[in-house]
N, C-alpha and C positions, 0 to 999 in steps of 0.2 A: 335798778337791777335789770340787766338785759335777759329777758325771758326767751328770746328767739332761739338761743342755742339749745334750750331744752325742747323746744318744738321741733328742732331739726335733728335731735339725737334719736337714733333708731331704738336704743334701749329704753329711753323715756317714752317714746311712742308705744312701744310694746307693753310697758308696765301700766300705761294709762295715766301716769302722773310724773314721777321722777325715778330715774334709775338710782341705784345705790350711790354711785359717785356724785351725781348731781343733787340727790337728797341731802347728803352731808354738806355740800356746798351751800344749799339754800338754808339749811338749819343753822349753819355757822353765821350766815348773813343775818338771819333773824335774831340770833343771839346777840350779835353786835348792835343791832338796832335797839333791842330791849335794854341792853346795858347802857347804851348812850342815853336812852330816855330816863333811866333811873339816875344816872349821874347828873342830869340836868336839874333834878329836884334838890334845891339848896337846903331846905329844912329837914334834916334827917330825923327829927323827932315827930314829924307830921304823920297823920294817918295815911296820907297819899304815898309817902315814902315807904312806910311799912307795907302797904298794900302792893306797891310796885315790887318790892323785894320778895314778898311772899309769892307773887305771880311769877317772878323770874325763877325762883327756886322750884316752883311747881312745874314750870315749863321744862326745866332741865330734867326732871324726873320723867316727864312724858317723852322728851326727845331721846333720852338714854334708854328708855324701855323698848323703843323701836329699834 
């Protein structure tokens, strides 16, 4: 992911992290990465899979709360 555009964005600089537009973009990218990690787990009955799904669902509630 190219972070230089966020460093050059005046709104991101003002907010100190990401502006609203870029925050949504970064969150969508992170969601895609998390989903792809979960999909790579082949044994859906494994504790690793259950933990990954639980973490993904919890991250959605955190992202959606902001």
